[in-house]
C-alpha positions in Angstrom: 21.1 -45.0 -14.3 21.7 -41.5 -15.6 23.9 -38.9 -13.8 20.8 -36.8 -13.2 18.9 -39.6 -11.5 22.0 -40.4 -9.3 22.1 -36.8 -8.2 18.4 -36.7 -7.6 18.5 -39.9 -5.5 21.5 -38.7 -3.5 19.8 -35.4 -2.8 16.6 -37.1 -1.6 18.6 -39.2 0.8 20.7 -36.3 2.1 19.5 -34.6 5.3 18.5 -31.0 4.9 21.2 -29.7 7.3 23.9 -31.5 5.4 25.8 -29.6 2.8 25.3 -30.8 -0.8 28.1 -32.7 -2.3 29.5 -32.4 -5.8 29.0 -35.3 -8.2 32.5 -36.6 -7.2 31.4 -36.8 -3.6 33.5 -33.9 -2.1 31.9 -31.0 -0.4 32.8 -27.4 -1.3 34.6 -26.1 1.8 35.2 -22.7 0.3 31.5 -21.8 0.6 30.0 -21.0 4.0 27.5 -23.8 4.6 25.3 -21.8 6.9 24.7 -19.0 4.4 24.0 -21.4 1.5 21.5 -23.6 3.4 19.8 -20.9 5.3 16.9 -19.1 3.7 17.0 -15.5 4.5 13.9 -13.3 4.7 14.1 -10.5 2.2 13.4 -7.1 3.7 9.7 -6.2 3.4 9.0 -2.7 2.0 6.3 -1.0 4.1 4.4 1.9 2.8 3.3 4.5 5.4 -0.3 5.2 4.9 -1.2 8.7 6.0 -4.3 9.1 8.1 -7.3 10.3 6.1 -7.6 14.0 5.9 -11.3 13.8 6.7 -13.1 11.1 8.6 -15.9 11.3 6.0 -13.8 10.4 3.0 -15.1 7.5 0.9 -18.2 9.5 -0.1 -18.2 7.8 -3.5 -19.0 4.5 -1.8 -21.6 6.0 0.5 -25.2 5.6 -0.8 -26.3 8.8 1.1 -24.1 10.9 -1.3 -24.5 11.7 -5.0 -21.8 13.0 -7.2 -22.6 16.5 -8.6 -20.5 18.4 -11.1 -20.3 22.2 -11.0 -18.3 24.6 -13.0 -16.3 27.2 -11.0 -13.7 29.6 -12.3 -10.2 28.3 -11.6 -9.0 31.4 -9.9 -12.1 31.5 -7.6 -11.6 27.9 -6.6 -7.9 28.4 -5.9 -8.6 31.4 -3.7 -11.3 29.5 -1.8 -9.0 26.5 -1.2 -6.2 28.8 0.0 -8.7 30.6 2.3 -10.0 27.3 3.8 -6.4 26.0 4.3 -5.4 29.3 6.0 -8.4 28.9 8.3 -7.4 25.3 8.9 -10.8 24.1 7.7 -11.1 20.4 8.7 -13.2 19.2 5.7 -12.7 19.1 2.0 -14.3 21.2 -0.8 -17.4 19.1 -0.9 -17.9 19.5 2.9 -17.7 23.2 2.5 -20.2 23.2 -0.4 -22.5 21.0 1.7 -22.3 23.4 4.7 -23.2 26.3 2.4 -26.2 24.5 1.0 -27.4 23.6 4.4 -27.0 27.2 5.6 -28.9 28.5 2.6 -31.8 26.1 3.2 -31.9 27.1 6.9 -32.1 30.8 6.0 -34.9 30.1 3.6 -36.9 28.3 6.2 -36.6 31.1 8.8 
């Protein structure tokens, strides 16, 4: 029988709690048996997920919404975004555009 088979057979016959022995039959006393036999759980990295800025996010998945592209001058958009942030507007840019569109339609009907 090969040395590998002997080691394999002795390992199969050894209880899990028992320290493994070297091929010559002696145990390695310099190693802490509890730390070598015990499987330790690695720390799990958790990522904090910030709450959504707006409860209506996910519009791209909502069939009631359609993506529309508009061209706006950069400086105008930056000024508007700053204004909305200063006023602590609760929605995003598309919410603001939608409110403006609804307002325009209401004015036309009256």
